[in-house]
GUBA-60030 format. One record per residue: residue number from 1; residue in one letter; z, y, x of N, C-alpha, C in turn. Coordinates in Angstrom, 3 decimals. Example, Ala and Ser with C-alpha at 12.3 -4.5 7.8 and 13.67 -1.06 7.14 Angstrom:
    i  aa       n_Z       n_Y       n_X      ca_Z      ca_Y      ca_X       c_Z       c_Y       c_X
    1   A     7.800    -5.690    13.190     7.800    -4.500    12.300     7.800    -3.300    13.200
    2   S     7.080    -2.250    12.850     7.140    -1.060    13.670     7.870     0.030    12.900
END
This chain:
    i  aa       n_Z       n_Y       n_X      ca_Z      ca_Y      ca_X       c_Z       c_Y       c_X
    1   M    16.142    -6.066    -1.474    15.107    -7.323    -1.546    14.805    -8.156    -0.131
    2   A    15.205    -7.669     0.793    15.202    -8.666     1.966    16.383    -9.427     2.337
    3   E    17.052    -8.940     1.983    18.374    -9.625     1.593    18.400   -10.762     0.815
    4   H    17.776   -10.456    -0.479    17.239   -11.378    -1.144    16.375   -12.246    -0.767
    5   G    15.478   -12.280    -0.359    14.052   -12.661     0.196    13.204   -12.655    -0.978
    6   Y    12.917   -11.540    -1.643    12.579   -11.964    -3.013    11.365   -10.536    -3.287
    7   L    10.456   -10.458    -3.780     9.291    -8.758    -3.517     8.942    -9.413    -5.310
    8   S     9.662    -7.860    -5.844     9.513    -7.404    -6.917     9.593    -6.077    -7.370
    9   N     9.262    -5.372    -8.509     9.344    -3.529    -8.926    10.389    -4.282    -9.773
   10   T    10.881    -5.656   -10.154    11.912    -5.802   -11.120    13.246    -6.160   -10.193
   11   S    14.078    -5.735   -10.213    15.595    -5.408    -9.641    16.293    -7.461   -10.149
   12   R    16.445    -8.001    -9.449    16.961    -9.218    -9.342    18.306    -9.231   -10.646
   13   D    18.686    -8.092   -10.801    19.340    -8.201   -11.953    19.105    -7.453   -13.379
   14   R    17.379    -7.756   -13.348    16.478    -7.324   -14.310    16.194    -5.293   -14.665
   15   R    16.907    -4.632   -13.758    16.975    -2.932   -13.850    15.667    -2.628   -13.488
   16   S    14.877    -1.895   -13.694    13.287    -1.980   -14.195    13.923    -0.044   -12.643
   17   L    12.513     0.195   -12.244    12.572     1.069   -11.642    12.980     1.873   -12.309
   18   S    13.084     2.727   -12.748    13.632     4.334   -13.708    14.704     3.835   -13.655
   19   D    16.079     2.606   -14.284    16.985     2.187   -14.117    17.676     2.680   -12.451
   20   R    16.441     2.102   -11.453    17.741     2.184   -10.391    17.248     3.645    -9.810
   21   I    16.098     4.027   -10.151    15.747     5.349    -9.933    17.128     6.214   -10.008
   22   R    16.983     6.430   -11.852    18.527     7.039   -12.251    19.430     6.966   -11.896
   23   K    20.100     5.665   -11.486    21.413     5.238   -10.745    21.737     5.734    -9.644
   24   A    20.100     6.352    -8.962    20.906     6.213    -7.593    20.570     7.568    -7.734
   25   G    20.430     8.438    -8.949    21.047    10.327    -8.917    19.868    11.401    -8.978
   26   F    18.670    10.536    -8.591    17.276    11.174    -9.682    17.222    11.085   -10.618
   27   T    17.593    12.104   -11.620    17.580    12.193   -12.823    16.086    13.257   -13.414
   28   G    15.867    13.168   -14.610    15.249    14.496   -15.311    13.423    14.200   -14.738
   29   G    13.485    12.917   -14.329    12.042    12.806   -14.048    10.961    12.284   -15.360
   30   T    10.219    12.351   -15.591     9.140    12.427   -16.625     8.492    10.814   -16.158
   31   S     7.664    10.516   -15.108     6.803     9.622   -14.554     7.343     8.666   -14.189
   32   W     7.242     7.608   -13.175     7.428     6.790   -12.116     6.257     5.909   -11.547
   33   G     6.799     5.592   -10.220     5.961     4.565    -9.751     6.768     4.065    -8.533
   34   E     5.939     2.334    -8.375     6.568     1.750    -6.926     5.439     1.149    -6.542
   35   N     5.587     1.054    -5.488     4.684    -0.240    -4.134     5.153    -1.234    -3.555
   36   V     5.589    -2.185    -3.867     6.209    -2.977    -3.164     5.141    -4.094    -1.623
   37   A     5.669    -4.144    -1.149     5.115    -5.535     0.201     5.277    -6.138     0.990
   38   T     4.990    -6.660     1.645     5.774    -7.942     2.601     4.443    -9.137     3.283
   39   G     4.920    -8.930     4.022     4.376    -9.761     5.149     3.109    -8.943     6.000
   40   L     3.417    -8.081     6.401     2.689    -6.674     6.860     3.783    -6.212     7.925
   41   R     3.379    -6.114     9.068     4.074    -5.794    10.013     4.169    -4.691    10.280
   42   T     2.964    -3.667    10.389     3.430    -2.207    10.736     2.654    -1.175     8.929
   43   P     3.321     0.044    10.034     3.027     0.912     8.664     1.282     1.537     8.072
   44   A     0.800     1.374     9.054    -0.927     1.635     8.536    -1.268     0.339     7.722
   45   A    -0.554    -1.224     7.721    -1.501    -1.675     7.671    -0.844    -2.127     6.176
   46   V     0.482    -1.559     5.796     1.120    -1.872     4.605     0.002    -0.700     4.477
   47   V     0.175     0.391     4.565    -1.135     1.773     3.467    -2.399     1.425     3.700
   48   Q    -2.955     0.336     4.206    -4.500    -0.403     4.166    -3.974    -1.051     2.844
   49   S    -3.437    -1.418     2.708    -3.064    -2.816     1.907    -3.202    -2.493     0.448
   50   W    -2.154    -1.255     0.421    -1.979    -0.936    -0.769    -3.446    -0.024    -1.265
   51   M    -4.105     0.558    -0.202    -4.740     1.490    -0.970    -6.413     0.564    -1.073
   52   N    -6.555    -0.843    -0.341    -7.199    -1.209    -1.075    -7.175    -2.131    -2.146
   53   H    -5.984    -1.789    -3.408    -5.378    -2.463    -4.200    -5.374    -1.634    -5.239
   54   S    -6.351    -1.473    -6.103    -5.931    -0.274    -7.157    -4.677    -0.046    -8.139
   55   G    -4.032    -1.141    -8.216    -2.759    -0.946    -8.762    -1.712    -0.207    -8.115
   56   T    -2.093    -0.497    -6.496    -1.190     0.382    -6.111    -1.811     2.064    -5.191
   57   K    -2.482     2.031    -5.680    -3.511     3.476    -4.436    -3.512     4.296    -5.675
   58   V    -3.214     3.917    -6.850    -3.202     4.941    -8.361    -2.229     5.400    -8.003
   59   N    -0.684     4.361    -7.668     0.181     5.431    -7.042     0.158     6.831    -6.324
   60   I    -0.340     6.230    -5.064    -0.798     7.002    -4.053    -0.787     7.897    -4.659
   61   M    -2.354     8.032    -5.245    -2.772     9.503    -4.928    -2.887     9.975    -6.745
   62   N    -1.711     9.536    -7.306    -1.349    10.589    -8.800    -0.996    11.782    -8.177
   63   C    -1.632    12.892    -8.229    -0.984    14.278    -8.502    -0.566    14.610    -9.061
   64   K     0.508    13.840   -10.255     1.590    14.120   -10.818     2.670    13.635   -10.568
   65   F     3.103    12.912    -9.345     3.604    12.247    -8.290     3.999    13.429    -7.302
   66   T     5.187    14.499    -7.392     6.348    15.499    -6.320     7.056    15.006    -5.219
   67   Y     7.683    13.394    -5.878     8.723    13.036    -5.237     8.302    11.828    -4.482
   68   I     8.950    11.819    -3.287     8.289    10.313    -2.724     9.910     9.445    -1.863
   69   G     9.918     8.296    -1.963    11.231     7.984    -0.983    10.384     6.905    -0.388
   70   V    10.612     6.393     0.963     9.673     5.187     1.418    11.240     4.387     2.178
   71   G    11.201     3.174     2.504    11.929     2.390     2.958    11.219     1.022     3.375
   72   A    11.685     0.637     4.697    11.504    -0.607     5.044    12.960    -1.661     5.691
   73   A    12.772    -2.874     5.102    13.556    -2.869     5.357    13.485    -4.816     6.138
   74   E    14.031    -5.446     7.106    13.454    -6.395     7.373    14.817    -7.598     7.408
   75   D    13.948    -8.963     6.778    15.439   -10.256     6.778    15.282   -10.922     8.206
   76   S    16.393   -11.447     7.893    16.854   -12.651     8.979    15.732   -13.300     9.613
   77   D    14.499   -13.439     9.030    13.747   -14.547     9.659    12.276   -13.375     9.848
   78   G    12.466   -12.263     9.800    11.776   -11.218    10.949    10.217   -10.901     9.796
   79   A    10.857   -11.150     8.707    10.310   -10.237     7.094    10.128    -8.669     7.007
   80   I     9.321    -8.077     7.208     9.447    -6.462     6.581     9.386    -6.296     5.078
   81   Y    10.116    -6.006     4.309    10.240    -5.269     3.011     9.709    -3.765     3.286
   82   W     8.601    -3.986     2.685     8.039    -2.140     2.340     8.094    -1.942     0.562
   83   T     9.010    -0.508     0.393     8.769     0.234    -0.529     7.966     1.744    -0.747
   84   Q     7.554     1.863    -1.483     7.200     3.459    -1.979     7.510     3.491    -2.874
   85   D     8.969     4.697    -3.480     8.916     5.280    -4.771     8.465     5.941    -4.746
   86   F     7.870     6.823    -6.253     7.780     7.633    -6.642     7.889     8.612    -8.211
   87   A     8.157     9.637    -7.948     8.400    10.450    -8.876     7.873    11.715    -9.660
   88   A     7.652    12.255   -10.614     7.498    13.347   -11.510     9.021    14.371   -12.093
   89   R     8.539    15.379   -11.968     9.481    15.981   -12.957     8.911    16.997   -14.043
END
């Protein structure tokens, strides 16, 4: 996302979250979730933003998710793109 300057749960080549997770080698999952953000400078600010929004809070609070991946990348203008990916088996 940072490399191409976009924010979405669908990749630029139209791959879904489950497509991307499987391509990364995580197989056998039964459900997925993803939170994305940009425009915030600190991890604490990002998590607070996600917790203030019902659509992203539900992923964080979902007890069925037993796996998580977290990433942050900065673009050439200094904007940080944040991602949380969740999965259950």
